[in-house]
C-alpha positions as CSV (number, residue, x, y, z in Angstrom):
1,M,0.2,16.5,1.6
2,N,-2.9,18.3,3.0
3,S,-6.4,16.7,4.1
4,E,-7.7,17.8,0.7
5,L,-6.5,15.0,-0.7
6,R,-9.1,13.7,-3.0
7,E,-8.0,10.4,-4.6
8,L,-5.0,7.7,-4.3
9,P,-2.4,8.0,-6.9
10,A,-2.9,5.1,-9.7
11,V,-1.5,1.7,-8.5
12,E,1.3,1.2,-10.6
13,L,5.2,0.0,-11.1
14,S,5.7,3.7,-11.9
15,T,3.7,5.4,-9.3
16,L,5.1,3.3,-6.3
17,P,7.2,6.2,-5.0
18,L,4.2,9.0,-5.3
19,I,2.2,6.5,-3.3
20,L,5.1,5.6,-0.8
21,K,5.5,9.3,-0.5
22,T,1.5,9.9,0.0
23,V,1.0,7.1,2.5
24,S,4.8,8.1,4.5
25,E,4.5,11.7,4.7
26,S,1.0,12.1,5.8
27,G,0.1,13.3,9.0
28,I,-3.0,11.9,11.4
29,A,-5.8,13.9,9.6
30,D,-4.3,12.7,6.1
31,Q,-3.9,9.0,7.4
32,M,-7.7,9.0,8.2
33,R,-8.1,10.4,4.8
34,L,-6.1,7.9,2.9
35,A,-7.8,5.3,4.9
36,D,-10.9,6.1,3.7
37,L,-9.9,6.7,-0.1
38,I,-8.0,3.2,0.3
39,L,-11.1,1.5,1.7
40,N,-13.6,3.1,-0.9
41,D,-11.0,2.0,-3.9
42,Q,-12.1,-1.8,-4.0
43,D,-9.2,-2.1,-6.6
44,F,-6.7,-0.4,-4.7
45,F,-5.2,-3.5,-2.7
46,P,-5.7,-6.0,-5.6
47,K,-3.8,-3.7,-8.0
48,L,-0.9,-3.6,-5.1
49,M,-0.3,-7.0,-4.9
50,D,-0.4,-7.3,-8.5
51,V,2.7,-4.8,-8.3
52,F,4.0,-6.9,-5.6
53,R,4.1,-10.1,-7.9
54,I,5.2,-8.2,-11.0
55,C,8.0,-7.0,-8.6
56,E,9.2,-10.1,-7.4
57,D,9.1,-11.6,-10.9
58,L,11.4,-8.8,-12.1
59,E,13.5,-9.3,-9.0
60,N,12.9,-5.4,-8.6
61,I,14.4,-5.0,-5.4
62,D,13.5,-1.5,-5.2
63,G,10.2,-1.8,-6.0
64,L,9.7,-4.4,-3.3
65,H,11.4,-2.4,-0.9
66,M,9.1,0.5,-1.6
67,L,6.0,-1.9,-1.3
68,F,7.2,-3.3,1.7
69,K,7.2,0.4,3.3
70,I,3.9,1.4,1.7
71,V,2.5,-2.0,3.2
72,R,3.8,-1.7,6.5
73,G,2.6,2.4,6.4
74,I,-1.1,1.6,5.6
75,I,-1.0,-0.9,8.5
76,L,0.8,1.7,10.9
77,F,-2.9,3.6,10.0
78,N,-4.5,1.3,12.6
79,S,-7.4,0.8,10.8
80,P,-9.7,-2.5,11.9
81,Q,-11.5,-1.9,8.2
82,I,-8.2,-2.0,6.3
83,F,-6.7,-4.7,8.7
84,E,-10.1,-6.6,7.5
85,K,-9.5,-6.0,4.0
86,I,-5.7,-6.9,3.9
87,F,-5.7,-10.1,6.2
88,G,-8.9,-11.9,4.1
89,D,-8.0,-14.8,2.0
90,E,-7.7,-13.4,-1.0
91,L,-4.9,-11.0,-0.1
92,I,-3.1,-12.1,2.9
93,M,-0.4,-14.4,1.5
94,D,0.7,-11.7,-0.9
95,V,0.9,-8.7,2.0
96,I,2.6,-11.3,4.0
97,G,5.1,-11.4,1.2
98,S,5.4,-8.1,0.7
99,L,6.2,-7.5,4.4
100,E,9.0,-10.2,4.1
101,C,10.6,-7.9,1.8
102,K,12.3,-5.4,4.1
103,F,15.7,-7.7,3.9
104,S,15.7,-8.6,0.3
């Protein structure tokens, strides 16, 4: 990955591996760019949490593990603006639920 990243992968069950790779293999400059892209995409977290709920309903363990790693990776960007978004009333319960899936 490089700092020329212009857009996030679409948030779908089928793209979780690509999103995980994008989040987990990013360097410091890429993390800053990814954080900006995430903050500018109003639908990224709601869609990600929709995929989380689908994975839960389907008992898709691989998907839940990828979501755990994606959410953890984004939290590790340590962005106060992202924290504000994901720990708000609308998303907090699903975000916490996705972090519980480490050992599912």
